[in-house]
GUTORMI-69912 format. One record per residue (C-alpha): residue number from 0; y, z, x. Coordinates in pm, whole numbers. Example, Ala and Ser with C-alpha at 12.3 -4.5 7.8 and 13.67 -1.06 7.14 Angstrom:
// residues 2
PT num     yy     zz     xx
PT   0   -450    780   1230
PT   1   -106    714   1367
This chain:
// residues 63
PT num     yy     zz     xx
PT   0      0      0      0
PT   1    351    -75    114
PT   2    602    199    175
PT   3    707    360   -156
PT   4   1062    236    -95
PT   5    935   -116   -160
PT   6    867    -17   -523
PT   7   1150    222   -612
PT   8   1523    162   -622
PT   9   1840    334   -732
PT  10   2146    136   -837
PT  11   2456    276  -1010
PT  12   2439    -13  -1259
PT  13   2081     67  -1366
PT  14   2007    387  -1560
PT  15   2317    556  -1415
PT  16   2168    548  -1066
PT  17   1844    727  -1151
PT  18   1550    613   -936
PT  19   1353    346  -1123
PT  20   1063    113  -1058
PT  21   1218   -189   -887
PT  22   1332   -467  -1123
PT  23   1268   -251  -1431
PT  24   1441     24  -1622
PT  25   1137    254  -1600
PT  26   1259    582  -1448
PT  27   1054    754  -1179
PT  28   1100   1089  -1354
PT  29    942    947  -1670
PT  30    632    840  -1477
PT  31    608   1183  -1313
PT  32    653   1357  -1648
PT  33    379   1151  -1812
PT  34    141   1215  -1522
PT  35    213   1590  -1533
PT  36    135   1587  -1906
PT  37   -212   1455  -1828
PT  38   -170   1082  -1879
PT  39   -372    868  -1642
PT  40   -257    568  -1446
PT  41   -453    354  -1691
PT  42   -265    513  -1984
PT  43     66    427  -1818
PT  44    -39     70  -1746
PT  45   -127     22  -2112
PT  46    193    184  -2235
PT  47    417     -8  -1992
PT  48    272   -359  -1944
PT  49    526   -450  -1672
PT  50    413   -154  -1462
PT  51    166   -213  -1178
PT  52    -87     31  -1036
PT  53     79     13   -691
PT  54    410    119   -846
PT  55    259    428  -1007
PT  56     90    518   -679
PT  57    424    476   -501
PT  58    586    717   -747
PT  59    312    971   -682
PT  60    350    925   -306
PT  61    726    980   -304
PT  62    716   1290   -525
């Protein structure tokens, strides 16, 4: 897997600068919240079709 920075970005013009999955509006804190509530990576991939497994793993790695 690439460095987590390849998958996560923060821009003032996107979600008020909150870290998001690159080229989406999916906030990193949302992914972490869902994982902490017991959702699996597979659950997230089904709920957010644009999300890729590598992106979820990058979020877990940077947390």
